[in-house]
C-alpha positions, 0 to 999 in steps of 0.5 A: 953705051961705052961713053955712058959707062966711061962718063960714070967711071970718070966722074966717080974716080975724079970725085973719089980722089978729090974729096980727101984733099978737099977735106984736108984743105978744109981742116987746114983753113977751118972751113966748117959747117958749125952746128946751130939750132937748125943743124942735125949734126953736133960737130963741125964738119967741112961742107965743101963736097960739092966742089968735088961733085962739080969737078967730076961732073964738068970734067966727065961731061966735057970729056965724054959728051958728043958735042955734035949731038948736043949743040946746047951743052955749052949753055947748060955748062954755063948755068952749072958754072953760075950755080957753082960760084953761088954755092961756093961763095955761100959755103965759104962766106954765107951770102944774103938769100936775095943775092943767092936767089938772083944767082939762081934766077940768072942760071935759070934764064940761061937754061931757058933762053940759051939752052932751050930747056923750056916747058912748052905744054901742060901735056893735057893736064887740066885740059891744057896743051900748048902754052903761050910763050908769055906764060911758058918762060916765067913758069919754066924759070919758076920750076927750075928755081923751085927744084933748085931750092927743094934740093937745098932744103932737103940737105939736112941729114947725112946722105939724104940729098945725095941718095935722092939725087942718085935715084932721080938721075938713075931713073932719068938716065935709064930712060934717056938711054932706052930712047937713045938720047945718049947725050942726056944719059951721059949727064945723068950717069956723070952726076950719079957717079960723082954723087956716089963717090961723094956718098962714101964720105957722107954717110954716117959718120959724115966726113964732109957735106955737099954744101950749097955747091952740091945741093944747088948743082944737083937741083939744077941738073935734076930740073933740067932733066925733069923738063927734058923728060916731059918735053921729049915724051910729048912727041915721042913714038916709042914703046918707052913713051910715058903716057902721064909724063907730068905726073910721073915727073912729080913722083920721081921728084916727090921727096924734095918737091913735096916736102918743100911745098908742104913746109912753105904752105904750113909756114904760110898758114902759121903766118910765117914767111915761107923761108922762115928757118925751122926744123919741120922737114920730113927728115927732121920729123924722122929724127924726132921719131928716133931714127938715125940719119942713115935710117931716115935716108933709107926710109925716104929713099925707099919711099921715093922709089915706091912712088916712082914704081906706083906712078909707072905702073898706073900710067901703064894702065892708061890712067889720066895725068890729072888723076895720077897726079892727084893720087900721088899728091894725096898719097904723099899728104897722107904719109906726111900726116901720119908721120906728123901725128906719130911725132905729135903722139911721141911728144905728148908721151914724153911730156 
Protein backbone atom coordinates (compact mmCIF):
# COMPACT_ATOMS: atom_id res chain seq x y z
CA UNK A 1 0.00 0.00 0.00
CA UNK A 2 2.76 2.46 0.95
CA UNK A 3 4.68 1.64 -2.25
CA UNK A 4 1.62 2.55 -4.29
CA UNK A 5 1.14 5.87 -2.50
CA UNK A 6 4.84 6.71 -2.75
CA UNK A 7 4.95 5.80 -6.44
CA UNK A 8 2.02 8.14 -7.11
CA UNK A 9 3.60 11.00 -5.14
CA UNK A 10 7.02 10.51 -6.76
CA UNK A 11 5.64 10.48 -10.31
CA UNK A 12 3.40 13.47 -9.60
CA UNK A 13 6.19 15.53 -8.04
CA UNK A 14 8.78 14.80 -10.72
CA UNK A 15 6.40 15.54 -13.59
CA UNK A 16 5.02 18.65 -11.90
CA UNK A 17 8.49 20.07 -11.31
CA UNK A 18 9.81 19.12 -14.75
CA UNK A 19 7.10 20.69 -16.91
CA UNK A 20 7.93 24.39 -16.27
CA UNK A 21 11.54 23.74 -17.36
CA UNK A 22 10.33 21.89 -20.45
CA UNK A 23 8.00 24.77 -21.34
CA UNK A 24 10.90 27.21 -20.94
CA UNK A 25 13.20 25.11 -23.17
CA UNK A 26 10.45 24.79 -25.78
CA UNK A 27 10.04 28.57 -25.90
CA UNK A 28 13.79 29.17 -26.14
CA UNK A 29 14.26 26.58 -28.90
CA UNK A 30 10.88 27.39 -30.50
CA UNK A 31 9.61 23.82 -30.30
CA UNK A 32 5.89 24.47 -30.78
CA UNK A 33 2.80 22.76 -32.13
CA UNK A 34 1.65 25.38 -34.63
CA UNK A 35 -2.07 25.67 -35.52
CA UNK A 36 -3.23 24.07 -38.80
CA UNK A 37 -6.50 23.11 -40.49
CA UNK A 38 -6.93 20.10 -38.16
CA UNK A 39 -6.03 21.92 -34.95
CA UNK A 40 -8.54 22.97 -32.31
CA UNK A 41 -6.15 25.58 -30.89
CA UNK A 42 -5.27 28.97 -32.37
CA UNK A 43 -1.87 29.71 -30.84
CA UNK A 44 1.53 27.98 -30.93
CA UNK A 45 1.94 25.79 -27.85
CA UNK A 46 4.80 23.46 -26.79
CA UNK A 47 3.97 19.78 -27.31
CA UNK A 48 6.67 18.18 -25.18
CA UNK A 49 4.58 17.35 -22.09
CA UNK A 50 5.09 13.65 -22.77
CA UNK A 51 8.77 14.05 -21.88
CA UNK A 52 7.83 14.91 -18.29
CA UNK A 53 5.20 12.15 -18.12
CA UNK A 54 7.75 9.60 -19.34
CA UNK A 55 10.37 10.79 -16.85
CA UNK A 56 7.92 10.63 -13.95
CA UNK A 57 6.71 7.15 -14.90
CA UNK A 58 10.11 5.57 -15.56
CA UNK A 59 11.77 7.00 -12.45
CA UNK A 60 8.91 6.13 -10.10
CA UNK A 61 8.36 2.61 -11.49
CA UNK A 62 12.05 1.74 -11.21
CA UNK A 63 12.25 3.23 -7.72
CA UNK A 64 9.17 1.63 -6.17
CA UNK A 65 8.32 -1.55 -8.09
CA UNK A 66 9.38 -4.77 -6.35
CA UNK A 67 11.39 -6.41 -9.14
CA UNK A 68 11.25 -9.77 -7.38
CA UNK A 69 7.47 -9.75 -7.95
CA UNK A 70 7.65 -8.50 -11.53
CA UNK A 71 10.27 -10.40 -13.49
CA UNK A 72 9.04 -9.10 -16.86
CA UNK A 73 9.19 -5.42 -15.88
CA UNK A 74 12.48 -4.84 -17.71
CA UNK A 75 10.85 -5.76 -21.01
CA UNK A 76 7.86 -3.49 -20.38
CA UNK A 77 10.29 -0.65 -19.69
CA UNK A 78 12.08 -1.45 -22.97
CA UNK A 79 8.78 -1.07 -24.83
CA UNK A 80 8.16 2.24 -23.10
CA UNK A 81 11.60 3.49 -24.15
CA UNK A 82 10.91 2.57 -27.80
CA UNK A 83 7.58 4.42 -27.69
CA UNK A 84 9.25 7.42 -26.05
CA UNK A 85 11.88 7.62 -28.78
CA UNK A 86 9.22 7.45 -31.53
CA UNK A 87 7.06 10.10 -29.88
CA UNK A 88 9.99 12.40 -29.10
CA UNK A 89 11.23 12.28 -32.68
CA UNK A 90 7.73 12.97 -34.03
CA UNK A 91 7.12 15.85 -31.60
CA UNK A 92 10.37 17.59 -32.58
CA UNK A 93 10.63 16.63 -36.26
CA UNK A 94 7.48 14.95 -37.69
CA UNK A 95 8.18 11.49 -39.06
CA UNK A 96 6.50 9.43 -41.76
CA UNK A 97 3.43 7.46 -40.57
CA UNK A 98 4.99 4.22 -41.86
CA UNK A 99 8.13 4.77 -39.74
CA UNK A 100 6.01 5.62 -36.74
CA UNK A 101 3.96 2.45 -37.26
CA UNK A 102 7.07 0.27 -37.48
CA UNK A 103 8.27 1.67 -34.15
CA UNK A 104 4.90 0.91 -32.56
CA UNK A 105 5.03 -2.59 -34.00
CA UNK A 106 8.50 -3.12 -32.53
CA UNK A 107 7.30 -1.99 -29.08
CA UNK A 108 4.30 -4.33 -29.34
CA UNK A 109 6.54 -7.26 -30.33
CA UNK A 110 8.70 -6.72 -27.24
CA UNK A 111 5.56 -6.54 -25.09
CA UNK A 112 4.23 -9.82 -26.49
CA UNK A 113 7.35 -11.95 -26.94
CA UNK A 114 9.50 -10.75 -24.03
CA UNK A 115 7.09 -9.32 -21.44
CA UNK A 116 4.59 -12.14 -22.15
CA UNK A 117 1.67 -9.72 -22.37
CA UNK A 118 -0.64 -11.77 -24.58
CA UNK A 119 -4.34 -12.40 -25.15
CA UNK A 120 -4.61 -16.18 -24.87
CA UNK A 121 -8.39 -16.54 -24.82
CA UNK A 122 -11.64 -14.93 -25.97
CA UNK A 123 -13.04 -15.86 -22.53
CA UNK A 124 -16.22 -17.32 -24.03
CA UNK A 125 -16.84 -14.45 -26.45
CA UNK A 126 -18.40 -15.94 -29.63
CA UNK A 127 -18.14 -19.28 -27.83
CA UNK A 128 -14.34 -19.21 -28.13
CA UNK A 129 -12.00 -19.82 -25.23
CA UNK A 130 -8.37 -20.79 -25.77
CA UNK A 131 -6.66 -19.24 -28.79
CA UNK A 132 -4.06 -20.92 -30.96
CA UNK A 133 -0.62 -19.34 -30.80
CA UNK A 134 -0.65 -18.48 -34.53
CA UNK A 135 -3.75 -16.33 -33.94
CA UNK A 136 -3.10 -15.13 -30.40
CA UNK A 137 0.21 -13.39 -31.14
CA UNK A 138 -0.81 -11.28 -34.17
CA UNK A 139 -4.19 -10.50 -32.58
CA UNK A 140 -2.50 -9.21 -29.41
CA UNK A 141 -0.10 -7.09 -31.46
CA UNK A 142 -3.07 -5.68 -33.40
CA UNK A 143 -4.88 -4.78 -30.16
CA UNK A 144 -1.80 -3.08 -28.68
CA UNK A 145 -1.16 -1.00 -31.83
CA UNK A 146 -4.88 -0.15 -32.07
CA UNK A 147 -5.05 1.17 -28.49
CA UNK A 148 -1.78 3.10 -28.91
CA UNK A 149 -3.16 4.90 -31.96
CA UNK A 150 -6.59 5.36 -30.38
CA UNK A 151 -5.04 7.53 -27.66
CA UNK A 152 -2.96 9.36 -30.22
CA UNK A 153 -6.12 10.22 -32.17
CA UNK A 154 -8.25 11.45 -29.24
CA UNK A 155 -5.52 13.85 -28.12
CA UNK A 156 -7.25 16.72 -29.88
CA UNK A 157 -8.59 19.04 -27.18
CA UNK A 158 -7.13 20.29 -23.93
CA UNK A 159 -7.17 17.71 -21.16
CA UNK A 160 -9.04 14.93 -22.98
CA UNK A 161 -6.38 12.25 -23.48
CA UNK A 162 -4.96 12.92 -20.01
CA UNK A 163 -8.34 12.82 -18.26
CA UNK A 164 -9.35 9.59 -20.00
CA UNK A 165 -5.94 8.18 -19.11
CA UNK A 166 -6.55 9.01 -15.44
CA UNK A 167 -9.96 7.28 -15.51
CA UNK A 168 -8.51 4.15 -17.11
CA UNK A 169 -5.47 3.89 -14.83
CA UNK A 170 -7.58 4.60 -11.73
CA UNK A 171 -10.06 1.87 -12.68
CA UNK A 172 -7.42 -0.75 -13.39
CA UNK A 173 -5.25 0.40 -10.47
CA UNK A 174 -7.99 0.00 -7.88
CA UNK A 175 -8.85 -3.46 -9.20
CA UNK A 176 -5.22 -4.63 -9.26
CA UNK A 177 -4.82 -3.37 -5.70
CA UNK A 178 -7.94 -5.22 -4.55
CA UNK A 179 -6.66 -8.53 -5.95
CA UNK A 180 -3.19 -7.90 -4.48
CA UNK A 181 -1.31 -7.42 -7.74
CA UNK A 182 0.75 -4.60 -6.27
CA UNK A 183 3.28 -4.47 -9.12
CA UNK A 184 0.56 -3.68 -11.67
CA UNK A 185 -1.17 -1.28 -9.29
CA UNK A 186 2.10 0.65 -8.96
CA UNK A 187 2.29 1.08 -12.74
CA UNK A 188 -1.31 2.33 -12.78
CA UNK A 189 -0.89 4.87 -9.99
CA UNK A 190 2.51 5.97 -11.25
CA UNK A 191 1.10 6.85 -14.67
CA UNK A 192 -1.93 8.43 -13.01
CA UNK A 193 0.28 10.63 -10.84
CA UNK A 194 2.29 11.85 -13.84
CA UNK A 195 -0.83 12.56 -15.90
CA UNK A 196 -2.54 14.49 -13.08
CA UNK A 197 0.56 16.67 -12.69
CA UNK A 198 0.59 17.25 -16.45
CA UNK A 199 -3.11 18.17 -16.52
CA UNK A 200 -2.38 21.14 -14.24
CA UNK A 201 -0.62 22.70 -17.26
CA UNK A 202 -2.85 21.21 -19.97
CA UNK A 203 -6.34 22.31 -18.97
CA UNK A 204 -7.54 25.48 -20.71
CA UNK A 205 -5.70 27.74 -21.16
CA UNK A 206 -3.16 25.05 -22.08
CA UNK A 207 0.50 25.89 -21.51
CA UNK A 208 1.71 22.57 -22.97
CA UNK A 209 0.41 19.51 -24.86
CA UNK A 210 1.42 15.91 -24.13
CA UNK A 211 2.27 15.41 -27.81
CA UNK A 212 2.84 12.02 -29.40
CA UNK A 213 5.37 11.18 -26.68
CA UNK A 214 2.64 11.33 -24.05
CA UNK A 215 -0.33 9.94 -25.99
CA UNK A 216 1.61 6.95 -27.36
CA UNK A 217 2.96 6.22 -23.87
CA UNK A 218 -0.50 6.34 -22.27
CA UNK A 219 -1.86 4.18 -25.08
CA UNK A 220 0.85 1.52 -24.71
CA UNK A 221 0.47 1.29 -20.92
CA UNK A 222 -3.34 1.21 -21.21
CA UNK A 223 -3.18 -1.65 -23.72
CA UNK A 224 -0.86 -3.61 -21.43
CA UNK A 225 -3.12 -3.04 -18.40
CA UNK A 226 -6.23 -4.02 -20.37
CA UNK A 227 -4.68 -7.29 -21.54
CA UNK A 228 -3.40 -8.13 -18.05
CA UNK A 229 -6.85 -7.32 -16.64
CA UNK A 230 -8.49 -9.86 -18.96
CA UNK A 231 -5.81 -12.51 -18.55
CA UNK A 232 -5.74 -12.37 -14.75
CA UNK A 233 -9.54 -12.48 -14.62
CA UNK A 234 -9.51 -15.66 -16.69
CA UNK A 235 -8.24 -17.79 -13.79
CA UNK A 236 -9.06 -15.57 -10.83
CA UNK A 237 -10.89 -16.96 -7.82
CA UNK A 238 -11.83 -13.86 -5.86
CA UNK A 239 -14.88 -11.81 -4.88
CA UNK A 240 -13.40 -9.14 -7.16
CA UNK A 241 -13.37 -11.36 -10.26
CA UNK A 242 -15.16 -9.85 -13.27
CA UNK A 243 -17.42 -12.31 -15.09
CA UNK A 244 -17.45 -10.51 -18.46
CA UNK A 245 -13.91 -9.12 -18.57
CA UNK A 246 -13.68 -8.45 -22.36
CA UNK A 247 -16.92 -6.45 -22.37
CA UNK A 248 -15.92 -4.52 -19.25
CA UNK A 249 -12.54 -3.80 -20.86
CA UNK A 250 -14.31 -2.34 -23.89
CA UNK A 251 -16.34 -0.13 -21.54
CA UNK A 252 -13.20 1.07 -19.74
CA UNK A 253 -11.55 2.01 -23.06
CA UNK A 254 -14.79 3.09 -24.75
CA UNK A 255 -13.93 6.71 -25.63
CA UNK A 256 -10.60 6.16 -27.44
CA UNK A 257 -11.51 2.70 -28.75
CA UNK A 258 -14.99 3.40 -30.12
CA UNK A 259 -14.13 6.82 -31.52
CA UNK A 260 -11.18 5.41 -33.45
CA UNK A 261 -13.20 2.49 -34.86
CA UNK A 262 -16.11 4.81 -35.73
CA UNK A 263 -13.88 7.28 -37.58
CA UNK A 264 -12.02 4.53 -39.46
CA UNK A 265 -15.28 2.88 -40.55
CA UNK A 266 -16.95 6.13 -41.66
CA UNK A 267 -13.86 7.14 -43.65
CA UNK A 268 -13.79 3.74 -45.36
CA UNK A 269 -17.51 4.03 -46.22
CA UNK A 270 -16.80 7.41 -47.84
CA UNK A 271 -14.02 5.88 -49.89
CA UNK A 272 -11.22 7.56 -47.97
CA UNK A 273 -8.19 6.07 -46.30
CA UNK A 274 -8.84 5.21 -42.63
CA UNK A 275 -5.80 7.38 -41.87
CA UNK A 276 -7.12 10.38 -43.83
CA UNK A 277 -6.89 13.40 -41.50
CA UNK A 278 -10.16 15.22 -40.80
CA UNK A 279 -12.15 16.76 -37.95
CA UNK A 280 -14.83 14.10 -37.41
CA UNK A 281 -13.77 12.81 -34.01
CA UNK A 282 -16.25 13.03 -31.15
CA UNK A 283 -14.34 15.88 -29.53
CA UNK A 284 -14.49 17.83 -32.80
CA UNK A 285 -18.27 17.34 -32.94
CA UNK A 286 -18.60 18.68 -29.39
CA UNK A 287 -16.61 21.76 -30.37
CA UNK A 288 -18.89 22.19 -33.39
CA UNK A 289 -21.87 22.24 -31.00
CA UNK A 290 -20.29 25.20 -29.21
CA UNK A 291 -18.78 23.48 -26.21
CA UNK A 292 -15.39 24.64 -24.94
CA UNK A 293 -12.37 22.35 -24.61
CA UNK A 294 -12.99 21.95 -20.88
CA UNK A 295 -16.70 21.27 -21.32
CA UNK A 296 -16.02 18.71 -24.05
CA UNK A 297 -13.45 16.96 -21.87
CA UNK A 298 -15.85 16.85 -18.91
CA UNK A 299 -18.69 15.48 -21.04
CA UNK A 300 -16.55 12.69 -22.49
CA UNK A 301 -14.97 11.87 -19.10
CA UNK A 302 -18.40 11.53 -17.46
CA UNK A 303 -19.58 9.42 -20.40
CA UNK A 304 -16.59 7.10 -20.03
CA UNK A 305 -17.24 6.69 -16.29
CA UNK A 306 -20.93 5.96 -16.89
CA UNK A 307 -20.02 3.23 -19.39
CA UNK A 308 -17.72 1.64 -16.81
CA UNK A 309 -20.44 1.79 -14.15
CA UNK A 310 -23.09 0.31 -16.46
CA UNK A 311 -20.77 -2.51 -17.58
CA UNK A 312 -19.78 -3.32 -14.00
CA UNK A 313 -23.37 -3.43 -12.76
CA UNK A 314 -24.60 -5.56 -15.68
CA UNK A 315 -21.78 -8.09 -15.35
CA UNK A 316 -22.63 -8.39 -11.65
CA UNK A 317 -26.07 -9.53 -12.77
CA UNK A 318 -24.41 -12.38 -14.65
CA UNK A 319 -24.93 -10.97 -18.14
CA UNK A 320 -23.26 -12.88 -20.96
CA UNK A 321 -20.02 -11.36 -22.30
CA UNK A 322 -21.24 -11.11 -25.90
CA UNK A 323 -24.60 -9.60 -24.92
CA UNK A 324 -22.90 -7.03 -22.69
CA UNK A 325 -20.40 -6.12 -25.42
CA UNK A 326 -23.25 -5.62 -27.90
CA UNK A 327 -25.13 -3.41 -25.43
CA UNK A 328 -22.04 -1.27 -24.80
CA UNK A 329 -21.28 -0.83 -28.51
CA UNK A 330 -24.94 -0.21 -29.35
CA UNK A 331 -25.20 2.45 -26.65
CA UNK A 332 -22.01 4.11 -27.91
CA UNK A 333 -23.38 4.06 -31.47
CA UNK A 334 -26.69 5.63 -30.40
CA UNK A 335 -24.97 8.40 -28.44
CA UNK A 336 -22.51 9.22 -31.24
CA UNK A 337 -25.36 9.20 -33.80
CA UNK A 338 -27.36 11.63 -31.64
CA UNK A 339 -24.32 13.89 -31.40
CA UNK A 340 -23.79 13.80 -35.16
CA UNK A 341 -27.46 14.64 -35.82
CA UNK A 342 -27.29 17.59 -33.41
CA UNK A 343 -24.23 18.94 -35.21
CA UNK A 344 -25.87 18.42 -38.59
CA UNK A 345 -29.01 20.21 -37.41
CA UNK A 346 -26.97 23.15 -36.11
CA UNK A 347 -25.13 23.46 -39.42
CA UNK A 348 -28.42 23.50 -41.33
CA UNK A 349 -29.81 26.23 -39.09
CA UNK A 350 -26.65 28.32 -39.51
CA UNK A 351 -26.77 27.82 -43.27
